[in-house]
C-alpha positions as CSV (number, residue, x, y, z in Angstrom):
1,M,6.9,-6.1,-3.7
2,A,4.6,-9.0,-4.4
3,A,5.2,-8.7,-8.1
4,A,8.9,-9.0,-7.6
5,R,8.5,-12.1,-5.5
6,S,6.0,-13.8,-7.8
7,S,8.3,-13.3,-10.8
8,G,10.6,-16.0,-9.6
9,L,13.6,-13.7,-9.6
10,Q,16.1,-14.4,-6.9
11,Y,19.1,-12.3,-5.8
12,A,22.2,-13.5,-4.1
13,P,23.1,-11.7,-0.8
14,A,24.8,-8.4,-1.6
15,E,28.5,-8.2,-0.8
16,G,31.2,-5.6,-0.9
17,A,30.4,-2.6,-3.1
18,D,26.9,-3.8,-3.8
19,R,26.1,-4.1,-0.1
20,R,27.4,-0.6,0.6
21,T,25.4,0.8,-2.3
22,R,22.2,-0.9,-1.1
23,D,22.8,0.4,2.4
24,R,23.1,3.9,1.0
25,V,19.9,3.5,-0.9
26,L,18.1,2.4,2.3
27,E,19.6,5.3,4.2
28,L,18.4,7.8,1.5
29,L,14.9,6.3,1.5
30,G,15.0,6.6,5.3
31,L,14.9,10.3,4.7
32,G,11.8,10.0,2.5
33,G,10.4,8.5,-0.6
34,A,12.4,9.0,-3.9
35,T,12.3,8.0,-7.5
36,A,15.0,5.9,-9.1
37,A,16.3,8.9,-11.0
38,Q,16.6,10.9,-7.7
39,L,18.4,8.0,-6.0
40,G,20.7,7.7,-9.0
41,D,21.6,11.4,-9.0
42,A,22.3,11.3,-5.3
43,L,24.6,8.2,-5.6
44,G,26.1,9.0,-9.0
45,L,24.7,5.8,-10.5
46,K,23.3,5.1,-13.9
47,P,19.6,4.3,-14.1
48,A,20.2,0.6,-14.9
49,A,22.4,0.2,-11.9
50,I,20.0,1.9,-9.5
51,R,17.1,-0.2,-10.8
52,R,19.1,-3.4,-10.2
53,H,19.6,-2.5,-6.6
54,L,16.0,-1.4,-6.2
55,D,14.8,-4.7,-7.7
56,A,16.9,-6.6,-5.2
57,L,15.5,-4.5,-2.3
58,L,11.9,-5.0,-3.6
59,C,12.5,-8.8,-3.7
60,D,13.9,-8.7,-0.1
61,G,10.7,-6.8,1.1
62,L,12.7,-3.8,2.3
63,V,11.4,-1.4,-0.3
64,T,8.0,-0.8,-1.9
65,G,7.2,1.3,-5.0
66,R,4.1,3.0,-6.3
67,D,3.3,5.2,-9.2
68,Q,3.1,8.9,-8.5
69,P,0.8,11.2,-10.6
70,A,2.3,11.8,-14.0
71,K,3.0,15.4,-15.0
72,G,2.0,15.7,-18.6
73,R,2.4,12.7,-21.0
74,G,4.5,9.7,-20.5
75,R,4.7,7.0,-17.9
76,P,4.4,8.1,-14.3
77,A,7.5,7.9,-12.3
78,K,7.5,5.3,-9.5
79,I,8.4,6.5,-6.1
80,F,10.1,4.1,-3.7
81,S,9.9,4.1,0.1
82,L,10.9,1.8,2.9
83,T,8.6,-1.0,4.2
84,R,8.4,-1.6,7.9
85,E,11.1,-4.2,7.6
86,G,13.3,-1.7,5.7
87,R,12.9,0.9,8.4
88,E,13.6,-1.7,11.2
89,G,16.7,-2.8,9.2
90,L,18.2,0.6,9.5
91,G,18.4,0.3,13.2
92,G,18.5,3.5,15.2
93,H,15.4,2.7,17.2
94,T,17.1,3.7,20.5
95,Y,15.5,7.1,20.6
96,D,12.2,5.6,19.4
97,D,12.3,3.1,22.3
98,L,13.0,5.9,24.7
99,A,10.1,7.9,23.3
100,A,7.8,5.0,23.6
101,A,8.9,4.3,27.2
102,A,8.3,8.0,28.0
103,L,4.8,7.8,26.5
104,R,4.0,4.7,28.5
105,W,5.0,6.5,31.7
106,I,2.8,9.5,30.7
107,A,-0.1,7.0,30.1
108,A,0.5,5.3,33.4
109,Q,0.5,8.7,35.3
110,N,-2.2,10.6,33.3
111,G,-4.1,8.1,31.2
112,D,-4.8,8.4,27.5
113,S,-5.6,12.1,27.9
114,G,-2.1,12.7,28.9
115,V,-0.8,11.1,25.8
116,T,-3.2,13.0,23.7
117,E,-2.1,16.3,25.2
118,F,1.5,15.4,24.6
119,A,0.8,14.5,21.0
120,R,-1.0,17.8,20.4
121,A,1.9,19.7,21.9
122,Q,4.4,17.9,19.7
123,V,2.7,18.9,16.5
124,A,1.9,22.5,17.5
125,Q,5.3,23.8,16.3
126,L,5.0,21.8,13.1
127,E,1.6,23.4,12.5
128,T,3.0,26.9,13.0
129,R,5.8,26.4,10.6
130,C,3.6,24.9,7.9
131,R,1.0,27.6,8.3
132,E,3.7,30.2,7.8
133,A,4.9,28.4,4.6
134,M,1.3,28.4,3.3
135,T,0.5,32.1,3.6
136,S,0.2,32.6,-0.2
137,A,-1.9,29.5,-0.9
138,G,-5.3,31.2,-0.8
139,E,-8.5,29.6,0.5
140,D,-9.0,26.7,-1.9
141,P,-8.4,23.4,0.2
142,L,-6.8,21.6,-2.7
143,A,-4.4,24.5,-3.4
144,R,-3.7,24.6,0.3
145,A,-3.1,20.8,0.3
146,E,-0.5,21.3,-2.5
147,A,1.2,24.0,-0.5
148,L,1.1,21.9,2.7
149,A,2.7,19.0,0.8
150,Q,5.6,21.3,-0.1
151,A,5.9,22.5,3.5
152,L,5.8,18.9,4.9
153,T,8.5,17.9,2.4
154,A,10.7,20.6,3.7
155,E,10.1,19.1,7.2
156,G,11.3,15.7,6.0
157,Y,7.9,14.0,5.3
158,A,8.4,13.6,1.5
159,A,4.8,14.6,0.8
160,S,2.8,15.0,-2.4
161,A,-0.7,16.2,-3.2
162,S,-2.9,15.2,-6.1
163,V,-6.5,15.7,-7.4
164,I,-8.7,12.6,-7.6
165,A,-12.3,12.1,-8.7
166,S,-13.6,12.4,-5.2
167,G,-11.5,15.4,-4.1
168,G,-7.9,15.5,-3.2
169,Q,-5.2,13.3,-1.7
170,L,-2.2,14.1,0.5
171,C,0.5,11.5,0.7
172,Q,3.4,11.4,3.1
173,H,6.1,8.9,2.1
174,H,8.0,9.2,5.3
175,C,7.0,9.3,9.0
176,P,9.6,10.2,11.6
177,V,7.5,8.8,14.4
178,A,6.1,5.6,12.8
179,H,7.7,3.2,15.2
180,V,6.2,5.0,18.2
181,A,2.9,5.9,16.5
182,A,2.3,2.2,16.0
183,E,1.8,1.9,19.7
184,F,0.3,5.4,20.3
185,P,-2.1,6.3,17.6
186,Q,-2.7,9.6,19.3
187,L,0.3,10.9,17.4
188,C,-1.4,10.1,14.1
189,E,-4.7,11.6,15.3
190,A,-3.0,14.9,16.3
191,E,-1.3,15.1,12.9
192,T,-4.6,14.5,11.1
193,Q,-6.2,17.3,13.0
194,V,-3.3,19.6,12.0
195,I,-3.8,18.7,8.3
196,A,-7.5,19.4,8.6
197,R,-6.9,22.8,10.1
198,L,-4.2,23.7,7.6
199,V,-6.2,22.8,4.5
200,G,-9.4,24.2,5.9
201,S,-11.5,21.1,5.3
202,H,-12.6,17.9,6.9
203,V,-10.1,15.2,6.0
204,Q,-10.0,11.4,6.4
205,R,-6.9,9.3,7.0
206,L,-7.0,6.2,4.7
207,A,-3.6,4.7,5.5
208,T,-0.7,5.2,7.8
209,I,2.9,4.0,7.8
210,A,2.5,3.4,11.5
211,H,-0.1,0.7,10.7
212,G,2.1,-1.0,8.2
213,D,1.0,0.9,5.0
214,G,3.7,2.1,2.6
215,V,2.5,5.7,2.7
216,C,0.4,7.9,5.0
217,T,-2.6,8.8,2.8
218,T,-5.1,11.6,3.7
219,H,-8.3,12.1,1.7
220,I,-9.7,15.6,1.2
221,P,-13.3,14.9,0.2
222,G,-15.1,16.4,-2.7
223,Q,-17.6,19.2,-2.3
224,L,-14.9,21.0,-0.3
225,H,-15.9,23.8,1.9
226,Q,-14.2,25.9,4.5
227,V,-14.8,24.6,8.0
228,T,-13.5,25.2,11.5
229,V,-11.8,22.1,12.8
230,R,-12.0,21.7,16.6
231,D,-10.2,19.2,18.8
232,N,-12.4,16.6,20.4
């Protein structure tokens, strides 16, 4: 995003068909991160056309892009996702506002422990579904992380897993509760505990969409070993 702004490029406000197309791009990215090729296929647009719209959205600060790990030779494809401004621009925060109000009520009645219990209950079914989808992943935490990424993608998180020098990395390019989790980090903490249990290793959250980052990033440290993860 910074690169687009510093280049001096300026785009006139989109009108008519361009406005509708950019709205559709934002709607698709609201479902999860995607490459320009994937967006073009979904919208029936040629690569040059989709890149023009993405460049304008990058310049407006509504979209961010980052390289995803390359498969084989060639330049890595860039995956695009919404910024906080882009997500807010989609509107539809009515249910988020209701959820936040409900959690404030729980906190007032039962304190932080009540919010924590609610957060754990919310991710329990997600954990069950992901565990069932990972039955053939074996015991290696990195292999399990890759299987978990596929399971989370099926749940709408647009996740990917990669191996890095210090272990592994799980990225989630979409968070359905980001607006609420910004106020109640217990939701992120409960999800992190689920990831640790599912991959069978201690993990560390490096970034979250709820805190303004473009992607939720979870590090799976090197020297991986099977552990039992318990709730605090």
